[in-house]
ZAKOLMI-419561 format. One line per 5 residues: number of its first residue (from 1); for each residue y negated, x negated, z negated of C-alpha. Coordinates in nm, 3 decimals. Layout:
NUM) Y X Z; ... .
% end
This chain:
1) -18.667 -5.611 -5.444; -18.776 -5.959 -5.564; -18.577 -5.904 -5.883; -18.259 -5.850 -5.677; -18.317 -6.178 -5.494 .
6) -18.358 -6.364 -5.823; -18.034 -6.219 -5.960; -17.853 -6.286 -5.631; -17.969 -6.649 -5.628; -17.861 -6.688 -5.991 .
11) -17.525 -6.530 -5.912; -17.474 -6.768 -5.621; -17.526 -7.059 -5.861; -17.288 -6.923 -6.123; -17.042 -6.822 -5.851 .
16) -17.045 -7.188 -5.747; -16.849 -7.256 -6.066; -16.538 -7.140 -5.883; -16.337 -7.443 -5.773; -15.983 -7.476 -5.636 .
21) -15.728 -7.574 -5.898; -15.907 -7.419 -6.194; -15.673 -7.120 -6.211; -15.497 -7.293 -6.504; -15.803 -7.206 -6.715 .
26) -15.746 -6.833 -6.670; -15.615 -6.673 -6.987; -15.474 -6.326 -7.023; -15.588 -6.265 -7.382; -15.875 -6.075 -7.544 .
31) -16.191 -6.278 -7.588; -16.545 -6.280 -7.720; -16.825 -6.373 -7.480; -17.142 -6.537 -7.605; -17.433 -6.564 -7.358 .
36) -17.772 -6.729 -7.417; -18.012 -6.686 -7.125; -18.310 -6.921 -7.131; -18.601 -6.847 -6.896; -18.930 -7.022 -6.833 .
41) -19.234 -6.850 -6.983; -19.488 -6.770 -6.711; -19.832 -6.921 -6.758; -19.976 -6.573 -6.713; -19.782 -6.438 -7.014 .
46) -19.993 -6.382 -7.325; -19.936 -6.632 -7.605; -19.859 -6.343 -7.837; -19.546 -6.258 -7.633; -19.260 -6.419 -7.823 .
51) -18.961 -6.265 -7.643; -18.909 -6.228 -7.267; -18.899 -5.848 -7.246; -18.928 -5.868 -6.867; -18.694 -5.812 -6.573 .
56) -18.421 -5.891 -6.503; -18.296 -5.739 -6.823; -18.033 -5.901 -7.041; -17.756 -5.660 -6.943; -17.791 -5.768 -6.578 .
61) -17.753 -6.133 -6.679; -17.442 -6.048 -6.882; -17.283 -5.862 -6.590; -17.350 -6.158 -6.357; -17.182 -6.394 -6.605 .
66) -16.882 -6.161 -6.638; -16.847 -6.138 -6.259; -16.880 -6.514 -6.213; -16.609 -6.583 -6.474; -16.365 -6.320 -6.341 .
71) -16.057 -6.507 -6.224; -16.200 -6.834 -6.356; -16.189 -6.791 -6.734; -16.014 -6.458 -6.763; -15.805 -6.233 -6.540 .
76) -16.049 -5.943 -6.571; -16.369 -5.882 -6.764; -16.196 -5.590 -6.938; -16.046 -5.859 -7.166; -16.388 -5.904 -7.327 .
81) -16.383 -5.714 -7.655; -16.707 -5.847 -7.806; -17.034 -5.969 -7.651; -17.314 -6.153 -7.826; -17.619 -6.211 -7.607 .
86) -17.971 -6.346 -7.637; -18.258 -6.397 -7.391; -18.531 -6.641 -7.496; -18.812 -6.845 -7.349; -18.746 -7.213 -7.290 .
91) -18.934 -7.475 -7.488; -19.204 -7.647 -7.277; -18.982 -7.943 -7.175; -18.658 -7.745 -7.162; -18.492 -7.626 -6.838 .
96) -18.406 -7.264 -6.788; -18.043 -7.167 -6.756; -17.755 -6.997 -6.928; -17.529 -7.118 -7.210; -17.190 -6.947 -7.209 .
101) -16.923 -6.964 -7.479; -16.585 -6.793 -7.468; -16.383 -6.752 -7.786; -16.018 -6.655 -7.736; -15.884 -6.413 -7.996 .
% end
């Protein structure tokens, strides 16, 4: 249940990317989507844990990015023909967030 709230809050933030007048950015071509999700490492996590193999899983983050960019960067997420994704812990002074790159083919 808490996981769903986290994803919903994150989606609301990415959904906020939608602005009037940005429809000119929408392209109707195949593309590659690159997603790098950076999350804060909990203090309770063991130091030996290098990768964030915790919920929400990476595929949920990818789907949220696809949904947020639908109609903003591409007509439909079916245009995505390749996805490269990574989920890492942030460096101590680094903010968490998501880096998104779209390459038009």
